[in-house]
C-alpha positions, 0 to 999 in steps of 0.5 A: 715275596722273594720272586717279586724282590728279584723282579724288581732288582732285575728290572733296575739292573736291566735299566742300568745296563740299558742306560750305560750301553745306549748312546742314542739320545731318543732311546735315552728319553724312553728310559727316562719316561719309563723310570718316571712312570714307574715311580708314578704308577708305584705311588698310585698303586699303594693307594689303589692296590693296598688301601683299596680306594681309587684317587682320581685326583692323584695327579694333584700331588704330581703337579704339586711337586712339579710346581714346587720345583719350578717355582723354587728354582725360577723364583727363589733361585734354589738348587734343583737338586735340593728342591726334588726332596722338598717338592716330596715333602710339600706334596706329602703335607698336602696328601696328609691334609686332603687324605685326612679328609677324603679317607673318611669317605668311601666309594664315589664320594672319595673319588669325586672329592680327590678329583675335585681337588686336582681340578681346583689346583689346575684352575689355580695354576691357570688363573693365578697369573702372578704366581704361575704365569697362567696358561703360559706356564713356568718355563726355563726350569734349570737342571741340576748343576751336575747334569749341565756339566759337560762329561758322561753324565751330561743331558739324557743319560744323566737324567736316566741315571738320576731317574733310576736312583729315584726309582730304586728309592721309590721301589724300596720304599714301596717294598718296606711299606708293603711288608710293614705293619702299616702295609698289612694293616691297610691290606686288612682294611681293604679286604674287610674294614669291619674285621680290621676295626674289630681287631683294633686297626684304626682305618683312617690312621693307617690308610692316611700313612699309606696315602701320604707316602704315595703323595710324597713319591708322586711329588718326587716324580713331579719334581723329576718331570719339571726338571727334565722337560724345563717347563711346568704348565697347568696341564700337569694337573689334567686328567691324561696323566691320570688316565696313564697312571691308572691304565699302567696300574690296571694293566700290570696288576694292582696290589703287586710291586711288579705290576706298576713297573710292567704297566709303565714299560708297556704303556710307555712303549705303546704311547711312543709307538702310537704317538702320530696316531692319537685317535688310534691310541686312545681307542687301543688303550680303551680296549686294553682297559676293557680287556683287562677288566674282562679277562684279567681283573688283576692284570698281567701279574694276576694272570702270571700268578694264576698259571705259574706252577706252585711249589709243592708243600712238603709233607708233614712227618708224623711221629 
């Protein structure tokens, strides 16, 4: 518990030092992507790693957050800074509604329904031209005012600092949630649903709470993404985002808070390095997933925990 907390704090301090010390725009762009994917992977991990379900449609909440900010800023003229938390709340409400239905399902039924939910939203975004501008998407999404101002926080450095703040809040929320009664109840449900029910744990109630928090965080990530690239299209509901999230969680280690961070860093760097080799990139990611499943089902953190020396337990003194 303490080691994981220290790792998360160390990661945030390292990213802060990197953001403050680097002047290259491309490197700052990489920092923004790492922070964005850390938030997104952490949100998915709350469901996969702690509730024990696999929502292939989790990208829906990311897309809802992105469109909430884009439409609110371009159609209603609202401030992007105000719309970031609003996007999280809208996504959380959507998570509450869809989670209330899907969490009563198990296994493949849960997967199929969540995936269908994301696909329905993609089709709506693609065909509701009057609202979303269809396949052309919503462009010229404004940036927060303080990031457009000239000075030290202008441009990508400002977005990296904003991303660092969002990531810090996300990791804090996830840490508190995992170590709360709701988090422990969700883990008990994941390990043995029947035992959890027998001791009075409501399986839907606790899982739905975690699911809603995860949707909120994904919505925040979507709003951050929309503001950063200044464009949102139907592809935000697409499967590629889901694949990236899943690889990050599996590679880093599901059911840990450090795992999604590690996965986000590794996958982001690999995607950038292999950006010009699309076929090679997909093949490599496929091999990574196969390797993780076969040799380290609990990801990098699972392997680290397995080989790390354990502290010797103090001997009990007998009177």
